[in-house]
C-alpha positions in Angstrom: 92.3 -50.6 -75.8 91.2 -47.8 -73.4 92.1 -45.2 -76.0 90.1 -47.1 -78.6 87.1 -47.5 -76.3 87.2 -43.8 -75.5 87.3 -43.0 -79.2 84.3 -45.2 -79.9 82.3 -43.6 -77.0 83.3 -40.1 -78.3 82.2 -41.1 -81.8 78.8 -42.4 -80.6 78.3 -39.2 -78.6 79.2 -37.1 -81.6 76.8 -39.0 -83.8 74.1 -38.7 -81.2 74.6 -35.0 -80.8 74.7 -34.5 -84.5 71.5 -36.5 -85.1 69.7 -34.7 -82.3 70.7 -31.3 -83.6 69.6 -32.3 -87.2 66.2 -33.5 -86.0 65.6 -30.3 -84.0 66.9 -27.8 -86.6 65.2 -29.4 -89.5 61.7 -29.5 -87.9 59.1 -27.0 -86.7 58.8 -25.9 -83.1 56.1 -23.2 -82.8 55.4 -21.6 -79.4 52.0 -22.3 -77.8 50.9 -18.8 -78.9 52.3 -17.0 -81.9 51.2 -13.9 -83.9 50.8 -14.4 -87.6 51.1 -11.8 -90.3 47.9 -10.5 -91.9 47.9 -9.2 -95.5 45.4 -6.6 -96.5 45.4 -4.7 -99.8 44.9 -1.0 -99.5 41.4 -1.0 -100.9 40.1 -3.9 -98.6 36.7 -2.8 -97.1 35.6 -3.2 -93.5 32.6 -5.3 -92.4 29.5 -3.4 -91.4 26.9 -4.0 -88.7 23.8 -5.7 -90.0 25.7 -7.2 -92.9 25.1 -10.8 -94.1 28.3 -12.8 -94.1 28.9 -16.1 -95.9 31.7 -18.4 -94.6 32.9 -21.5 -96.4 35.1 -24.1 -94.6 36.9 -26.9 -96.6 39.7 -29.4 -96.2 41.1 -29.4 -99.8 43.5 -32.3 -99.2 46.5 -30.5 -100.7 44.8 -30.3 -104.1 45.2 -34.0 -104.7 41.7 -34.5 -106.0 39.3 -37.3 -105.1 40.5 -40.2 -107.3 43.8 -42.0 -107.0 44.1 -40.6 -103.5 44.3 -43.7 -101.3 47.6 -42.7 -99.7 49.9 -44.4 -97.3 48.4 -42.9 -94.1 45.1 -44.8 -94.9 47.2 -47.9 -95.8 46.8 -47.1 -99.5 49.0 -47.8 -102.5 48.6 -44.5 -104.5 51.6 -42.2 -105.2 51.4 -38.5 -104.6 49.5 -36.5 -107.3 51.5 -35.3 -110.4 52.0 -31.6 -111.0 49.3 -31.4 -113.7 46.7 -32.9 -111.3 47.6 -30.4 -108.6 47.3 -27.5 -111.0 44.0 -28.7 -112.4 42.5 -29.4 -109.0 43.6 -25.9 -107.9 41.9 -24.4 -110.9 38.7 -26.3 -110.1 38.8 -25.5 -106.4 39.2 -21.8 -107.3 36.3 -22.0 -109.7 34.1 -23.7 -107.1 34.9 -21.0 -104.5 34.2 -18.3 -107.2 30.8 -19.8 -107.9 29.9 -20.0 -104.2 31.2 -16.5 -103.7 31.7 -16.6 -99.9 32.9 -13.6 -98.0 35.4 -15.6 -96.0 37.1 -18.9 -96.8 38.6 -21.3 -94.2 40.9 -23.9 -95.8 42.7 -26.8 -94.3 45.6 -28.9 -95.8 47.1 -26.2 -98.0 50.6 -27.3 -99.0 53.6 -24.9 -99.2 57.0 -26.1 -100.5 56.2 -29.7 -99.9 57.8 -32.3 -102.1 54.6 -34.3 -102.5 53.0 -31.3 -104.3 56.1 -30.2 -106.2 57.3 -27.4 -103.9 54.3 -25.2 -104.9 52.9 -22.5 -102.7 49.2 -23.3 -102.9 48.1 -20.1 -101.1 49.7 -18.0 -103.8 48.3 -20.3 -106.5 44.8 -19.7 -105.1 45.2 -16.0 -104.6 46.3 -15.6 -108.3 43.0 -17.3 -109.3 40.8 -15.4 -106.7 41.8 -11.8 -106.8 38.6 -10.7 -105.0 40.1 -12.0 -101.8 42.2 -9.0 -100.9 43.0 -10.1 -97.3 44.5 -13.3 -96.0 46.5 -15.0 -93.2 47.9 -18.4 -92.8 49.9 -20.6 -90.4 51.9 -23.8 -90.8 50.9 -27.0 -88.9 53.3 -29.3 -90.6 56.8 -28.3 -91.6 60.1 -30.2 -91.9 63.1 -30.1 -94.2 63.0 -33.9 -94.5 60.7 -36.5 -93.0 62.5 -39.9 -93.0 59.4 -42.0 -93.5 59.7 -44.2 -96.6 56.3 -43.1 -97.9 57.3 -39.4 -97.5 61.1 -39.2 -97.7 61.1 -35.5 -98.4 60.2 -32.0 -97.4 56.8 -31.2 -96.0 54.8 -28.0 -95.5 51.1 -27.7 -94.8 49.0 -24.7 -93.6 45.7 -23.4 -92.4 44.6 -20.5 -94.6 42.0 -17.8 -94.2 40.9 -15.8 -97.3 38.7 -12.7 -96.8 37.0 -10.0 -98.9 37.1 -7.9 -95.7 40.0 -6.4 -93.7 41.8 -8.4 -91.1 43.2 -6.7 -88.0 45.3 -9.5 -86.4 45.9 -13.3 -86.4 47.1 -15.6 -83.7 48.2 -19.2 -83.9 47.2 -21.3 -80.8 48.8 -24.7 -80.5 46.7 -27.9 -79.9 48.0 -30.7 -77.7 50.2 -33.2 -79.6 49.4 -36.9 -79.8 50.4 -38.2 -76.4 51.4 -41.7 -77.6 54.0 -40.4 -80.1 57.6 -41.0 -79.0 59.9 -38.0 -78.7 61.5 -38.4 -82.2 58.2 -39.1 -84.0 56.7 -36.0 -82.4 59.4 -33.8 -84.0 58.4 -34.9 -87.5 54.7 -35.1 -86.9 52.0 -32.5 -87.5 51.8 -29.6 -85.0 48.1 -29.1 -84.9 46.7 -25.6 -84.2 43.9 -23.1 -84.3 44.3 -20.0 -86.4 42.3 -17.2 -84.7 41.6 -14.1 -86.9 40.0 -10.8 -86.1 37.9 -8.7 -88.5 37.0 -5.2 -87.6 33.3 -4.4 -87.8 32.7 -0.6 -88.2 31.4 0.8 -85.0 30.9 -2.6 -83.3 32.6 -5.6 -81.9 35.2 -7.4 -84.0 34.2 -10.7 -85.7 36.5 -13.5 -84.6 37.1 -16.5 -86.9 38.9 -19.7 -86.0 40.2 -22.2 -88.5 41.4 -25.6 -87.2 42.2 -29.2 -88.1 42.3 -31.6 -85.2 44.4 -34.8 -85.1 43.8 -38.0 -86.9 45.0 -41.5 -85.9 45.1 -40.5 -82.3 42.8 -43.0 -80.7 44.2 -45.1 -77.9 45.2 -41.9 -76.2 43.4 -38.9 -74.6 44.6 -36.6 -77.4 41.2 -35.9 -79.0 39.6 -35.1 -75.6 42.5 -32.8 -74.7 42.3 -31.0 -78.1 38.5 -30.5 -77.7 39.2 -29.1 -74.1 41.7 -26.7 -75.6 39.2 -25.6 -78.3 36.5 -25.0 -75.8 38.9 -23.1 -73.5 39.8 -20.8 -76.4 36.1 -20.1 -77.1 35.4 -19.5 -73.4 38.3 -17.0 -73.3 36.6 -14.7 -75.9 35.0 -11.6 -74.3 31.3 -12.0 -73.6 29.2 -11.0 -76.6 32.0 -11.5 -79.2 30.6 -12.7 -82.5 32.7 -15.7 -83.6 32.7 -18.5 -86.1 34.9 -21.6 -86.0 35.3 -24.1 -88.9 37.5 -27.0 -89.8 38.1 -30.7 -90.0 37.6 -32.1 -86.5 38.2 -35.7 -87.4 35.4 -36.7 -85.0 32.0 -38.3 -85.5 29.0 -36.3 -84.2 27.2 -38.8 -81.9 27.0 -42.4 -80.8 24.5 -43.3 -83.6 27.2 -42.3 -86.1 29.7 -44.4 -84.3 27.4 -47.4 -84.1 26.6 -47.3 -87.9 30.3 -46.9 -88.9 32.2 -50.2 -89.4 35.3 -49.2 -91.5 38.5 -48.7 -89.5 36.6 -48.5 -86.2 39.9 -47.9 -84.4 40.0 -44.3 -85.8 37.1 -43.4 -83.4 36.4 -43.8 -79.7 34.2 -46.7 -78.9 33.3 -45.1 -75.6 31.7 -42.1 -77.3 32.7 -39.2 -79.4 35.0 -36.6 -77.9 33.1 -34.0 -79.9 30.1 -34.3 -77.6 30.8 -31.4 -75.2 31.4 -29.0 -78.1 28.5 -30.0 -80.4 26.0 -29.9 -77.5 27.1 -26.5 -76.2 27.3 -24.4 -79.4 25.2 -24.0 -82.5 26.8 -25.7 -85.5 26.5 -26.6 -89.2 25.5 -29.4 -89.2 23.7 -29.3 -85.8 23.2 -32.4 -83.8 19.5 -32.1 -84.4 20.0 -32.0 -88.1 22.2 -35.1 -88.0 19.7 -37.0 -85.7 16.8 -36.1 -88.1 18.6 -37.4 -91.2 22.4 -37.8 -91.2 23.1 -38.3 -94.9 22.7 -34.7 -96.2 25.3 -33.7 -93.7 28.1 -36.2 -94.5 31.3 -34.4 -95.3 33.8 -37.2 -95.9 34.3 -39.8 -98.6 36.5 -42.8 -98.0 39.3 -43.6 -100.5 38.3 -47.3 -100.0 35.0 -46.6 -101.8 35.4 -46.5 -105.6 32.2 -44.4 -105.9 33.4 -41.9 -103.3 30.0 -41.8 -101.7 29.9 -39.5 -98.6 29.6 -41.7 -95.5 30.3 -39.7 -92.4 30.4 -36.2 -90.8 33.8 -35.1 -89.4 33.8 -31.4 -90.6 31.8 -28.7 -88.9 31.2 -24.9 -88.5 30.4 -23.8 -85.0 29.3 -20.2 -84.2 28.4 -17.9 -81.3 24.8 -18.4 -80.0 24.3 -14.6 -80.6 24.9 -14.8 -84.3 21.7 -15.0 -86.4 22.2 -17.9 -88.8 20.3 -17.5 -92.1 21.6 -20.6 -93.9 23.9 -23.6 -93.5 24.7 -26.6 -95.8 27.1 -29.2 -96.8 27.9 -28.7 -100.5 28.2 -31.7 -102.9 27.9 -31.3 -106.7 31.0 -29.9 -108.3 33.0 -30.3 -105.0 32.9 -34.1 -105.0 35.8 -34.7 -107.4 38.1 -32.1 -105.8 38.8 -33.5 -102.3 38.0 -36.3 -100.0 36.1 -33.7 -97.9 33.1 -31.7 -98.8 32.8 -27.9 -98.1 30.4 -26.5 -95.5 28.8 -23.0 -95.7 27.3 -20.8 -93.0 25.5 -17.5 -93.7 24.7 -15.2 -90.8 23.8 -11.6 -90.0 26.2 -9.6 -87.9 
């Protein structure tokens, strides 16, 4: 009996060690700070002082389109998009970017070797359609060989991507705090949120710094969003004084208390005590600005709920922030041809260096 008991204990330990090893080795464990490769073609030009620069930021929702995209994480029934849909949406996203002709593009939710998008590398798919962007860098913020959630049950890979017509000198990935209420196993398989900080040389002047980010969703009931905003603000404060910078992305946060009060769907996604974005949006210029939103919020809505068959934009959760020293010449949320392509709308900022 003692021999049998020892054998059972040994087997349980062996299974536990095997499971723990599989979880760790099959998931993504980036350091808090990591360098990322930058890719510049030989003929990529350098930015010039006095130049007008146009930046576009967009959560492209892994090229799933904006119909039949009520997925499980929003308690929806829709399956992942088929391969033809992903290819067609990629074609149309590229055509939209081509028509807008930004100098720099910040994209969130770009899939790479994910089962849900047929193991495609969406960065390379876009680059093939947009040859004018001769510089790029990217970083993963979700990666695992297999996620054992019944609605996923497969490989995941999702990135932040920066495309540029101008040379990049370096890129660094900075980790954002994880959701504090996740248990230790869930945390291994969940997204590893981050900021991707990119430097662009400016001839004879300070470098331009770009930050692309995507903050957590479904994190209320914890202090995660406040901790992530604190981390973002600390990163901006660490930049040398006088540095021209632009930060864009999906912040998953409403802009003010009026937006929270007017919003009734899935209220638990946002903080009833006030938006965690407040310290950031009141300290730095942004598109949209808080003044823009308070004057008339509807032109600045960036998100369309999958619960709405008409996909009417109904809230602002995406923003571009910039250094107070940058001279903004234009800023807008783009609707039109972008509406069928993602559940988020793109934002543009134009400024003079």
